[in-house]
C-alpha positions as CSV (number, residue, x, y, z in Angstrom):
1,X,-9.4,-165.1,141.4
2,X,-11.4,-165.4,144.6
3,X,-11.3,-168.2,147.1
4,X,-15.0,-168.6,146.5
5,X,-14.3,-169.6,142.9
6,X,-11.8,-172.3,143.8
7,X,-13.2,-173.8,147.1
8,X,-15.2,-176.9,147.5
9,X,-18.6,-175.7,148.8
10,X,-20.5,-177.4,151.5
11,X,-17.6,-179.6,152.7
12,X,-17.7,-182.7,154.7
13,X,-17.5,-181.8,158.4
14,X,-17.6,-183.7,161.7
15,X,-18.9,-182.9,165.1
16,X,-16.7,-182.8,168.2
17,X,-18.0,-186.2,169.5
18,X,-17.2,-188.0,166.2
19,X,-15.1,-191.2,166.9
20,X,-11.6,-191.1,165.6
21,X,-12.1,-194.4,163.7
22,X,-15.0,-192.9,161.8
23,X,-12.9,-189.8,160.9
24,X,-10.0,-192.0,159.7
25,X,-12.4,-194.0,157.5
26,X,-13.9,-190.8,156.1
27,X,-10.5,-189.4,155.2
28,X,-9.5,-192.6,153.5
29,X,-12.8,-193.2,151.7
30,X,-13.0,-189.6,150.3
31,X,-9.3,-189.3,149.7
32,X,-9.1,-186.0,151.6
33,X,-6.5,-184.7,154.1
34,X,-8.8,-183.3,156.8
35,X,-12.2,-182.2,157.9
36,X,-13.4,-179.2,159.8
37,X,-14.9,-179.8,163.2
38,X,-18.1,-177.8,163.7
39,X,-21.0,-177.4,166.1
40,X,-24.7,-177.8,165.3
41,X,-24.7,-174.4,163.6
42,X,-21.6,-175.1,161.5
43,X,-19.4,-172.8,163.5
44,X,-15.8,-173.8,163.2
45,X,-14.3,-175.4,166.4
46,X,-11.2,-177.0,165.0
47,X,-9.9,-179.3,162.3
48,X,-8.8,-182.9,162.2
49,X,-6.2,-183.8,159.6
50,X,-4.4,-187.0,158.7
51,X,-1.4,-185.5,160.6
52,X,-3.5,-185.4,163.8
53,X,-4.4,-189.0,163.4
54,X,-0.9,-190.2,162.5
55,X,0.1,-189.3,166.1
56,X,-1.3,-192.7,167.0
57,X,1.3,-194.5,164.8
58,X,4.1,-192.2,165.8
59,X,3.5,-192.8,169.5
60,X,3.2,-196.6,169.3
61,X,5.7,-198.4,171.5
62,X,7.5,-201.3,170.0
63,X,8.4,-202.8,173.4
64,X,6.2,-204.1,176.2
65,X,5.6,-201.6,178.9
66,X,7.0,-202.7,182.3
67,X,4.3,-201.0,184.2
68,X,1.4,-199.0,182.9
69,X,0.7,-197.8,186.5
70,X,4.3,-196.4,186.7
71,X,4.0,-194.7,183.4
72,X,0.6,-193.1,184.2
73,X,2.0,-192.0,187.6
74,X,5.0,-190.2,186.1
75,X,2.8,-188.6,183.4
76,X,0.3,-187.3,186.0
77,X,3.1,-186.3,188.4
78,X,5.1,-184.4,185.8
79,X,2.1,-182.8,184.1
80,X,-0.7,-182.6,186.6
81,X,-2.6,-179.7,184.9
82,X,-3.0,-181.7,181.7
83,X,-6.2,-183.7,182.1
84,X,-6.8,-184.1,178.4
85,X,-5.5,-187.1,176.5
86,X,-2.8,-186.4,174.0
87,X,-3.6,-186.9,170.3
88,X,-2.3,-190.4,170.3
89,X,-4.8,-191.3,173.1
90,X,-7.7,-189.3,171.8
91,X,-10.9,-191.2,171.0
92,X,-13.1,-188.4,169.6
93,X,-12.6,-185.4,167.3
94,X,-12.5,-182.8,170.2
95,X,-9.5,-184.7,171.7
96,X,-7.4,-184.9,168.5
97,X,-8.4,-181.8,166.6
98,X,-6.2,-178.8,166.1
99,X,-7.9,-175.9,167.9
100,X,-6.0,-173.0,166.5
101,X,-7.3,-173.1,162.9
102,X,-6.5,-170.6,160.2
103,X,-9.5,-169.9,157.9
104,X,-10.2,-167.6,155.0
105,X,-13.1,-165.5,153.8
106,X,-14.7,-166.6,150.5
107,X,-14.2,-163.1,148.9
108,X,-10.4,-163.0,149.6
109,X,-8.0,-163.5,146.8
110,X,-6.7,-167.0,146.2
111,X,-3.2,-165.6,147.0
112,X,-4.4,-165.2,150.6
113,X,-5.1,-168.9,150.8
114,X,-1.8,-169.7,149.1
115,X,0.1,-167.5,151.5
116,X,-1.6,-169.0,154.6
117,X,-0.9,-172.6,153.3
118,X,2.8,-171.9,152.7
119,X,3.4,-169.9,155.8
120,X,1.7,-172.4,158.1
121,X,2.4,-175.6,156.2
122,X,-1.3,-176.3,155.7
123,X,-2.8,-178.7,153.2
124,X,-6.3,-177.3,153.4
125,X,-8.1,-174.2,154.7
126,X,-11.7,-173.9,156.0
127,X,-13.6,-171.1,154.3
128,X,-15.9,-169.2,156.7
129,X,-18.6,-166.7,156.3
130,X,-20.4,-165.2,159.4
131,X,-18.3,-167.7,161.4
132,X,-19.8,-170.7,159.6
133,X,-17.9,-173.2,157.5
134,X,-19.2,-172.8,153.9
135,X,-16.3,-174.5,152.1
136,X,-12.7,-175.7,152.1
137,X,-9.8,-174.9,149.8
138,X,-6.9,-177.2,149.4
139,X,-3.5,-177.2,147.8
140,X,-4.9,-179.2,145.0
141,X,-7.5,-176.5,144.3
142,X,-4.8,-173.9,144.1
143,X,-2.6,-176.1,141.8
144,X,-5.6,-176.8,139.6
145,X,-6.0,-173.0,139.2
146,X,-2.3,-172.5,138.4
147,X,-2.5,-175.3,135.8
148,X,-5.5,-173.6,134.2
149,X,-3.7,-170.3,134.1
150,X,-0.6,-171.9,132.6
151,X,-2.7,-173.3,129.8
152,X,-4.0,-169.8,129.0
153,X,-0.6,-168.2,128.8
154,X,1.4,-168.3,125.5
155,X,4.3,-170.6,125.6
156,X,7.8,-169.5,124.6
157,X,9.2,-171.9,122.0
């Protein structure tokens, strides 16, 4: 079976300047694990997943900081080239998104998507054609397909 047959066509996407709060609301409301980040022409720029947003909770401090100035000084002193906020500090999609995104072609076999997801621990995969996002395929899509196949196969009793 081809990825085209299993993917969700015309998926929800966000632009690079989308606020993190809006993205989190979208993921929760639609019960999805991530959204592709695209430009005006739907070219894939990155992806924001729930894992990218969970950095906020993972980086929370449970004690009062003695000096924000000192902390900022040491961060800038030890890492002066890094002018971008980390994912926990990001406010918009472009600051929290994963830039190196794996994608798949719609006419590839579904096994290609399964292999990419297992090899890279992905929960979803953008489907691109002519460098434009035309769909997404998720683990659930693949499981649904496996379940359908299982129902077609004779059972040994």
